C-alpha positions as CSV (number, residue, x, y, z in Angstrom):
1,M,23.1,-107.9,-203.5
2,Q,20.7,-110.8,-203.9
3,Q,18.7,-111.9,-200.9
4,P,18.1,-115.7,-200.4
5,F,14.3,-115.2,-200.0
6,M,13.9,-113.1,-203.2
7,P,14.8,-113.6,-206.9
8,T,17.4,-111.4,-208.4
9,W,15.1,-109.5,-210.6
10,R,12.6,-108.8,-207.8
11,W,15.4,-107.7,-205.5
12,R,16.7,-105.2,-208.2
13,V,13.2,-103.7,-208.7
14,T,12.8,-103.5,-204.9
15,A,16.1,-101.7,-204.6
16,I,15.1,-99.1,-207.2
17,F,11.9,-98.3,-205.4
18,A,13.6,-98.3,-202.0
19,V,16.2,-95.8,-203.2
20,A,13.4,-93.6,-204.6
21,G,11.4,-93.9,-201.4
22,F,14.3,-93.0,-199.1
23,A,15.3,-90.1,-201.4
24,A,11.8,-88.7,-201.2
25,L,11.7,-89.3,-197.4
26,Y,14.9,-87.4,-196.9
27,C,13.9,-84.6,-199.3
28,L,10.7,-84.2,-197.2
29,R,12.8,-84.1,-194.0
30,L,15.0,-81.5,-195.7
31,G,12.1,-79.4,-196.9
32,Y,12.2,-76.7,-194.2
33,P,12.0,-73.5,-196.4
34,F,13.3,-70.8,-194.1
35,A,16.9,-69.6,-193.8
36,D,18.6,-69.4,-190.5
37,P,19.7,-65.8,-189.5
38,D,23.3,-66.9,-189.6
39,L,23.1,-67.7,-193.3
40,F,22.8,-64.0,-194.1
41,G,25.9,-63.4,-192.0
42,Y,27.8,-65.9,-194.1
43,L,26.6,-64.3,-197.3
44,A,27.4,-60.7,-196.2
45,F,31.0,-61.7,-195.2
46,A,31.6,-63.4,-198.6
47,R,30.1,-60.5,-200.6
48,L,32.3,-58.0,-198.7
49,W,35.4,-60.1,-199.6
50,D,34.2,-60.4,-203.2
51,Q,33.5,-56.6,-203.6
52,T,36.7,-55.3,-201.9
53,G,39.1,-58.1,-202.9
54,V,40.5,-58.0,-199.3
55,F,39.9,-60.8,-196.8
56,P,37.9,-59.1,-194.0
57,R,39.8,-59.2,-190.7
58,R,37.8,-56.6,-188.8
59,D,34.1,-56.3,-188.8
60,V,32.5,-53.4,-190.8
61,F,28.8,-54.3,-190.2
62,A,28.6,-53.0,-186.6
63,Y,28.9,-49.5,-185.1
64,T,29.4,-50.8,-181.5
65,P,32.7,-52.0,-180.0
66,V,34.2,-55.0,-181.9
67,K,37.2,-57.2,-181.5
68,P,40.4,-56.1,-183.2
69,L,40.5,-59.4,-185.1
70,W,37.4,-61.0,-186.6
71,V,38.1,-64.7,-186.4
72,Y,35.3,-66.1,-188.6
73,H,35.6,-69.8,-188.2
74,E,32.8,-70.3,-190.8
75,W,34.4,-68.2,-193.5
76,L,34.7,-71.0,-196.1
77,T,31.1,-71.9,-195.6
78,G,30.2,-68.3,-196.5
79,V,32.4,-68.3,-199.6
80,L,30.8,-71.6,-200.8
81,Y,27.2,-70.5,-200.1
82,Y,27.8,-67.1,-201.7
83,A,29.2,-68.6,-204.8
84,V,26.1,-70.8,-205.1
85,V,23.8,-67.8,-204.5
86,K,25.6,-65.7,-207.2
87,A,25.3,-68.5,-209.7
88,A,21.8,-69.8,-209.0
89,G,20.2,-67.7,-206.3
90,F,18.5,-69.2,-203.2
91,V,17.1,-72.0,-205.3
92,G,20.7,-73.2,-205.9
93,L,21.3,-72.9,-202.2
94,K,18.3,-75.2,-201.5
95,A,19.7,-77.6,-204.0
96,L,23.0,-77.6,-202.1
97,K,21.1,-78.3,-198.9
98,L,19.4,-81.3,-200.4
99,A,22.7,-82.5,-201.8
100,L,24.4,-82.2,-198.4
101,G,21.5,-84.0,-196.6
102,L,21.3,-86.8,-199.1
103,G,25.1,-87.0,-199.3
104,T,25.3,-87.4,-195.5
105,A,22.6,-90.1,-195.6
106,A,24.6,-91.9,-198.4
107,A,27.8,-91.6,-196.4
108,V,26.1,-93.1,-193.3
109,Y,24.7,-96.0,-195.4
110,G,28.1,-96.6,-196.9
111,A,29.8,-96.7,-193.6
112,S,27.3,-99.2,-192.2
113,R,27.8,-101.4,-195.3
114,L,31.6,-101.2,-194.8
115,R,30.9,-102.8,-191.4
116,R,29.3,-105.7,-193.4
117,A,25.8,-104.9,-192.3
118,S,23.0,-106.1,-194.6
119,V,21.2,-103.7,-196.9
120,L,17.9,-104.2,-195.0
121,A,19.4,-103.5,-191.6
122,S,21.1,-100.4,-192.9
123,L,17.9,-99.1,-194.4
124,V,16.0,-99.8,-191.3
125,C,18.4,-97.6,-189.3
126,L,18.4,-94.9,-191.9
127,F,14.6,-94.8,-191.5
128,L,15.0,-94.7,-187.7
129,V,17.3,-91.7,-187.7
130,S,15.6,-89.8,-190.5
131,P,14.0,-87.3,-188.1
132,V,17.4,-85.9,-187.3
133,F,17.6,-84.4,-190.8
134,S,14.6,-82.2,-190.1
135,F,16.6,-80.3,-187.5
136,G,20.2,-81.2,-188.2
137,F,19.9,-79.7,-191.7
138,A,16.9,-77.5,-191.2
139,S,18.4,-74.1,-191.8
140,L,21.6,-74.7,-193.8
141,R,24.0,-73.4,-191.3
142,A,27.7,-74.4,-191.2
143,Q,26.7,-77.3,-189.0
144,A,25.3,-79.0,-192.1
145,L,28.9,-79.3,-193.4
146,T,30.1,-80.6,-190.1
147,N,27.4,-83.3,-190.1
148,C,28.4,-84.4,-193.6
149,C,32.1,-84.4,-192.7
150,F,31.4,-86.4,-189.5
151,A,29.6,-89.1,-191.5
152,V,32.4,-89.3,-194.1
153,L,35.0,-89.6,-191.4
154,L,33.1,-92.4,-189.7
155,G,33.1,-94.2,-193.1
156,L,36.9,-93.7,-193.4
157,L,37.5,-95.0,-189.9
158,E,35.3,-98.0,-190.2
159,G,36.7,-98.9,-193.6
160,S,40.2,-98.8,-192.1
161,R,39.2,-100.7,-188.9
162,V,36.8,-103.4,-190.2
163,R,37.9,-103.8,-193.8
164,G,41.6,-103.5,-193.2
165,R,42.1,-100.5,-195.6
166,P,44.5,-98.2,-193.7
167,W,45.0,-96.1,-196.9
168,L,41.6,-94.6,-196.2
169,L,43.0,-92.8,-193.2
170,A,45.2,-90.8,-195.7
171,L,42.0,-89.0,-196.8
172,A,41.3,-87.7,-193.3
173,P,43.8,-84.7,-193.3
174,P,42.4,-83.3,-196.6
175,L,39.0,-83.6,-195.1
176,F,40.1,-81.7,-192.0
177,L,41.7,-79.0,-194.2
178,F,38.3,-78.2,-195.6
179,W,36.4,-78.9,-192.4
180,G,38.6,-76.7,-190.2
181,N,37.9,-73.7,-192.5
182,A,34.2,-74.4,-192.8
183,H,33.2,-74.8,-189.2
184,G,34.7,-75.1,-185.7
185,G,32.9,-78.4,-185.4
186,F,36.0,-80.1,-186.7
187,V,36.9,-80.6,-183.0
188,V,34.3,-83.4,-182.9
189,G,36.2,-85.1,-185.7
190,L,39.5,-84.9,-183.8
191,C,37.8,-86.4,-180.8
192,L,36.5,-89.2,-183.0
193,L,40.0,-90.0,-184.1
194,G,41.1,-89.9,-180.4
195,L,38.4,-92.4,-179.5
196,Y,39.5,-94.8,-182.2
197,A,43.1,-94.4,-181.0
198,L,42.0,-95.0,-177.4
199,A,40.2,-98.2,-178.3
200,G,43.5,-99.7,-179.5
201,W,45.6,-98.8,-176.4
202,R,46.3,-102.4,-175.6
203,E,47.6,-103.0,-179.1
204,P,49.7,-100.1,-180.1
205,R,49.9,-101.3,-183.7
206,R,46.1,-100.8,-184.0
207,G,46.0,-97.4,-182.2
208,L,49.1,-95.8,-183.7
209,P,47.6,-95.1,-187.2
210,Y,44.8,-93.2,-185.6
211,V,47.2,-91.2,-183.5
212,L,49.3,-90.3,-186.5
213,T,46.2,-89.4,-188.5
214,G,45.0,-87.2,-185.7
215,V,48.3,-85.3,-185.4
216,V,48.4,-84.7,-189.2
217,S,44.7,-83.7,-189.2
218,L,45.2,-81.3,-186.4
219,A,48.1,-79.7,-188.3
220,A,45.9,-79.4,-191.3
221,T,43.5,-77.2,-189.4
222,A,46.3,-74.8,-188.8
223,V,46.2,-74.0,-192.5
224,N,43.7,-71.1,-192.2
225,P,43.6,-67.3,-192.7
226,Y,44.2,-66.7,-188.9
227,G,46.9,-69.1,-188.0
228,L,47.2,-69.9,-184.3
229,D,44.7,-67.2,-183.5
230,Y,42.1,-69.5,-184.8
231,W,42.8,-72.1,-182.1
232,V,43.0,-69.4,-179.4
233,Y,39.5,-68.2,-180.4
234,L,38.2,-71.7,-180.6
235,A,39.4,-72.7,-177.2
236,K,37.6,-69.7,-175.7
237,A,34.4,-70.3,-177.8
238,L,34.1,-73.9,-176.8
239,A,34.1,-73.0,-173.1
240,M,31.7,-70.1,-173.5
241,P,28.3,-70.6,-171.7
242,R,25.2,-69.9,-173.8
243,P,22.3,-70.3,-171.4
244,D,19.9,-68.1,-173.4
245,I,20.2,-70.1,-176.7
246,D,17.8,-73.0,-176.9
247,E,20.0,-75.4,-178.9
248,W,22.7,-75.2,-176.2
249,L,20.3,-76.4,-173.5
250,S,20.7,-79.8,-171.9
251,V,18.0,-82.4,-172.3
252,A,16.9,-82.1,-168.7
253,R,16.7,-78.3,-169.0
254,A,14.9,-78.5,-172.4
255,L,12.3,-80.9,-171.0
256,A,11.8,-78.6,-168.0
257,L,11.2,-75.6,-170.2
258,G,9.3,-77.4,-173.0
259,H,11.8,-76.6,-175.7
260,Q,12.3,-79.0,-178.7
261,T,10.5,-81.8,-176.9
262,A,9.7,-83.8,-180.1
263,N,13.4,-83.9,-181.0
264,T,14.4,-84.7,-177.5
265,Y,12.0,-87.6,-177.2
266,A,13.2,-88.9,-180.5
267,F,16.8,-88.8,-179.2
268,L,15.8,-90.6,-175.9
269,L,14.0,-93.2,-177.9
270,T,17.0,-93.8,-180.2
271,V,19.2,-94.1,-177.1
272,F,16.9,-96.8,-175.8
273,V,16.9,-98.7,-179.1
274,A,20.7,-98.6,-179.1
275,L,20.9,-99.9,-175.6
276,L,18.5,-102.7,-176.5
277,F,20.4,-104.0,-179.5
278,F,24.0,-103.0,-179.2
279,R,26.2,-105.8,-177.9
280,R,29.9,-105.3,-177.1
281,R,30.7,-109.0,-178.0
282,N,29.8,-108.3,-181.6
283,E,32.7,-105.8,-182.0
284,S,36.4,-106.5,-182.5
285,D,37.3,-103.5,-180.4
286,A,35.7,-100.8,-178.2
287,A,35.7,-97.9,-180.7
288,P,32.0,-98.1,-181.6
289,L,31.0,-98.3,-177.9
290,L,33.2,-95.3,-177.0
291,V,31.8,-93.3,-179.9
292,L,28.1,-94.1,-179.0
293,A,28.7,-93.4,-175.3
294,S,30.5,-90.1,-176.0
295,T,28.0,-88.8,-178.6
296,A,25.1,-89.8,-176.3
297,A,26.7,-87.8,-173.5
298,M,27.1,-84.8,-175.8
299,G,23.5,-85.0,-176.9
300,L,22.3,-85.1,-173.2
301,W,24.5,-82.1,-172.4
302,H,23.6,-80.0,-175.5
303,L,20.6,-80.4,-177.8
304,R,22.6,-79.2,-180.8
305,H,25.0,-82.2,-180.5
306,Q,22.3,-84.9,-180.7
307,V,22.8,-85.2,-184.4
308,F,26.2,-86.9,-183.9
309,F,24.6,-89.6,-181.9
310,F,21.9,-90.2,-184.5
311,L,24.6,-90.5,-187.3
312,A,26.7,-92.8,-185.2
313,V,23.7,-95.1,-184.5
314,A,22.9,-95.3,-188.2
315,V,26.5,-96.5,-188.8
316,Y,27.0,-98.9,-185.9
317,L,23.6,-100.3,-185.1
318,P,22.7,-102.2,-188.4
319,W,25.4,-104.8,-187.8
320,H,24.0,-105.5,-184.4
321,L,20.5,-105.8,-185.8
322,D,21.9,-108.5,-188.2
323,C,23.5,-110.3,-185.2
324,F,20.3,-110.1,-183.3
325,W,18.3,-111.6,-186.2
326,A,20.9,-114.3,-186.7
327,R,20.7,-115.4,-183.0
328,L,16.9,-115.3,-183.2
329,G,16.9,-117.5,-186.3
330,Q,19.1,-120.1,-184.4
331,R,16.8,-120.1,-181.4
332,R,13.5,-119.7,-183.2
333,P,13.8,-121.0,-186.8
334,D,10.0,-121.0,-187.1
335,V,10.0,-117.2,-186.7
336,A,12.8,-116.8,-189.3
337,G,10.9,-119.1,-191.7
338,R,7.7,-117.1,-191.4
339,W,9.7,-113.9,-191.9
340,R,11.3,-115.1,-195.1
341,R,7.9,-116.2,-196.6
342,L,6.4,-112.8,-195.7
343,A,9.4,-110.8,-196.9
344,G,9.5,-112.3,-200.4
345,P,6.3,-110.4,-201.6
346,G,6.1,-107.9,-198.7
347,L,9.4,-106.0,-199.2
348,P,8.7,-105.1,-202.9
349,L,5.2,-103.9,-202.0
350,L,6.6,-101.9,-199.0
351,A,9.3,-100.3,-201.3
352,V,6.6,-99.3,-203.9
353,A,4.3,-97.9,-201.2
354,M,7.1,-96.0,-199.6
355,S,8.3,-94.4,-202.8
356,A,4.7,-93.5,-203.8
357,Y,3.7,-92.1,-200.4
358,F,6.8,-90.0,-199.7
359,G,7.1,-88.9,-203.3
360,A,3.5,-87.6,-203.3
361,A,4.1,-86.0,-199.8
362,C,7.3,-84.3,-201.1
363,L,5.6,-82.8,-204.1
364,E,2.5,-81.8,-202.2
365,D,4.6,-80.0,-199.6
366,G,5.7,-77.4,-202.1
367,N,8.9,-76.5,-200.3
368,L,11.3,-78.7,-202.3
369,L,13.2,-75.7,-203.7
370,A,12.0,-73.0,-201.4
371,L,14.5,-71.2,-199.2
372,G,14.5,-67.7,-197.9
373,P,13.9,-65.5,-194.9
374,A,10.8,-66.3,-192.8
375,R,8.2,-63.6,-192.6
376,A,6.1,-62.7,-189.6
377,S,3.0,-64.1,-191.4
378,D,4.6,-67.5,-191.7
379,G,4.1,-68.7,-188.1
380,N,3.6,-67.8,-184.5
381,L,5.1,-64.4,-183.8
382,L,6.1,-65.3,-180.3
383,T,7.8,-68.6,-181.0
384,A,8.7,-68.9,-184.7
385,P,11.8,-67.1,-185.9
386,Y,11.3,-64.6,-188.7
387,Q,13.0,-61.6,-190.4
388,P,11.6,-58.1,-190.9
389,V,11.4,-58.5,-194.7
390,E,8.8,-55.8,-195.4
391,A,10.5,-53.3,-193.1
392,V,13.9,-53.8,-194.6
393,A,12.4,-53.4,-198.1
394,S,10.8,-50.2,-197.1
395,M,14.1,-48.9,-195.6
396,R,15.8,-49.7,-198.9
397,E,13.1,-48.0,-201.0
398,Q,13.3,-44.8,-198.8
399,G,17.1,-44.8,-198.9
400,L,17.4,-44.8,-195.1
401,S,21.0,-45.1,-193.8
402,G,22.8,-45.0,-190.6
403,K,23.1,-46.9,-187.3
404,V,20.4,-49.3,-186.5
405,L,19.6,-51.0,-183.2
406,T,17.6,-54.2,-184.0
407,E,16.8,-57.5,-182.5
408,F,19.6,-60.0,-181.9
409,E,18.5,-62.4,-184.6
410,W,17.8,-59.7,-187.2
411,G,21.2,-58.0,-187.4
412,E,22.8,-60.4,-189.9
413,Y,19.8,-60.0,-192.2
414,L,20.2,-56.2,-192.2
415,A,23.9,-56.6,-192.9
416,W,23.1,-58.7,-196.0
417,E,20.3,-56.5,-197.3
418,L,21.3,-53.0,-196.3
419,S,25.1,-52.9,-195.9
420,P,27.1,-50.7,-196.3
421,S,24.5,-48.0,-195.9
422,V,23.4,-49.4,-192.6
423,T,25.4,-50.7,-189.6
424,V,23.9,-52.6,-186.7
425,A,24.4,-52.6,-182.9
426,F,24.5,-56.4,-182.4
427,D,23.8,-59.7,-184.1
428,G,24.2,-63.4,-184.0
429,R,28.0,-63.3,-184.6
430,Y,28.4,-62.1,-181.0
431,E,31.1,-64.6,-180.0
432,T,33.3,-63.9,-183.1
433,V,32.9,-60.1,-183.5
434,Y,31.8,-58.2,-180.4
435,Q,33.8,-57.6,-177.4
436,D,32.8,-59.8,-174.5
437,D,31.9,-57.0,-172.1
438,F,29.7,-55.4,-174.7
439,S,27.9,-58.7,-175.4
440,K,27.1,-59.1,-171.7
441,E,26.0,-55.5,-171.6
442,F,23.7,-55.8,-174.6
443,F,21.9,-58.9,-173.2
444,A,21.6,-57.3,-169.7
445,L,20.4,-53.8,-170.7
446,L,17.8,-54.8,-173.2
447,Q,15.8,-56.7,-170.6
448,S,14.1,-53.6,-169.1
449,E,12.9,-50.1,-170.2
450,D,15.5,-48.4,-168.0
451,G,18.3,-50.6,-169.4
452,I,17.1,-49.8,-173.0
453,A,17.2,-46.1,-172.3
454,R,20.8,-46.4,-170.9
455,F,21.8,-48.4,-174.0
456,L,20.4,-45.9,-176.4
457,A,22.2,-43.1,-174.6
458,K,25.5,-44.9,-174.5
459,Y,25.4,-46.4,-178.1
460,P,23.0,-44.0,-179.8
461,P,21.5,-45.3,-183.1
462,D,19.7,-43.4,-185.8
463,Y,16.9,-46.0,-186.1
464,V,15.5,-48.8,-184.0
465,L,13.9,-51.8,-185.7
466,A,12.1,-53.9,-183.2
467,R,9.5,-56.7,-182.9
468,S,6.0,-55.3,-182.7
469,Y,4.6,-55.0,-179.2
470,M,7.7,-56.5,-177.5
471,P,9.9,-54.8,-174.8
472,L,12.0,-52.8,-177.2
473,D,8.8,-51.5,-178.9
474,H,7.2,-50.6,-175.6
475,A,10.2,-48.7,-174.4
476,L,10.6,-46.7,-177.6
477,G,6.9,-45.8,-177.5
478,R,7.5,-44.0,-174.1
479,L,10.9,-42.4,-174.7
480,D,11.2,-38.8,-175.9
481,G,13.1,-38.1,-179.0
482,W,11.8,-41.2,-180.9
483,V,9.0,-41.3,-183.4
484,E,7.3,-44.3,-185.0
485,L,8.0,-44.4,-188.8
486,R,6.2,-47.6,-189.8
487,R,4.6,-50.7,-188.3
488,D,3.5,-54.0,-189.7
489,L,2.5,-57.4,-188.4
490,G,5.9,-58.3,-187.0
491,S,8.1,-55.2,-186.8
492,V,8.1,-51.5,-186.0
493,L,10.6,-48.9,-187.1
494,Y,11.5,-45.9,-185.0
495,G,13.6,-42.9,-186.0
496,R,15.0,-40.0,-184.1
497,G,12.7,-37.0,-184.0
498,S,10.2,-35.0,-181.9
499,R,6.6,-36.1,-181.4
């Protein structure tokens, strides 16, 4: 696309450097090198299916009470990630993470261009929302697939609404067929379809295609290994309170506790920018306004949902920036003239500087293809998540097997590294695997030494793998019948025995 203030050849050179700069910026944002604990749960599930040839419907990784049916709403994510790990190791998984992040950014850019936004405005908004990729894709959980599907669905909806291409809606049900088996976040996509249908309530002809697409897409999510049991589980999971997990905090609660303040401030700043530039009169219907308002409310209610607002802003706001600039040019032509004279040489220089700076930063970071479990030595032991890598390696070398009580965020890593010789008491799959009464009991009892003693008596393990110098460690150090086997910077292993 040729800009009036820049020759064609200069615009093409600028576009090449701009693409390189944004790719480097997003790779830098996606460079977080540590795997989320849930990732190991995905891999353990898929490996179990691969080794046995039978789809797992009941958990085999725990020795404590589990549900009769294991509804694993992220099963397809596990299969996809495990296939990549088998073929290319964790380097391949990091490459997939980069591809998902860059693909989501490309989908957002394409959706904004379908709305007839200019290239420059679309790139400005991509830069504005780039911080979301640092936490929205940080650990390659199933949410990364939901983020990508959400961006693609926005593009389909805007292509249908603005460009008059209703055939794009036919691509939504196949998208939901994949999305529904990859992550329960497909519910957000169904709500998105509902908002577009609601925006056309005064003109049924405009709203009906979205209603029909929503019905067919909902039916597509029923094509899963669990049938209607999937929806029964999901309805319960969506209403489940999670007060002890940071990402489920509200903005007000997070600010009060000091959790994720940088991300929260970025979210509030983006809300302010959207309020400043978004104008309802620029839209042909209320769909963008409904989506922005709904996703902003979701982000205020739960930190983990802020990513949807960022992605929606990157799609909807560029057109409003163009409208603002057009009005400014009419009212202040002198300002527009100075901008054009400055942009001619300035934008190419900016694109070159951006590609050079972020490219060098990306290479210097050294984490471009790094992905794996965090170790205790990688950060602050009290705040940064890590896995007991050295302790698990030692257990494997010694051939230890049996029941292991370990920290909540370590169970899935043990399942991946030590199953089937080791089973765990509890792990991050608590809402899908463990009985509700037992989950409450686990969180309640492991808060005090007396509670830990009662838990050990009721659900006796063979080993306890705990954080060093934390409550579980202190309790085991005082209880008879337990002896310390090994200790390192971040973990301590206890076994049954006399002192």
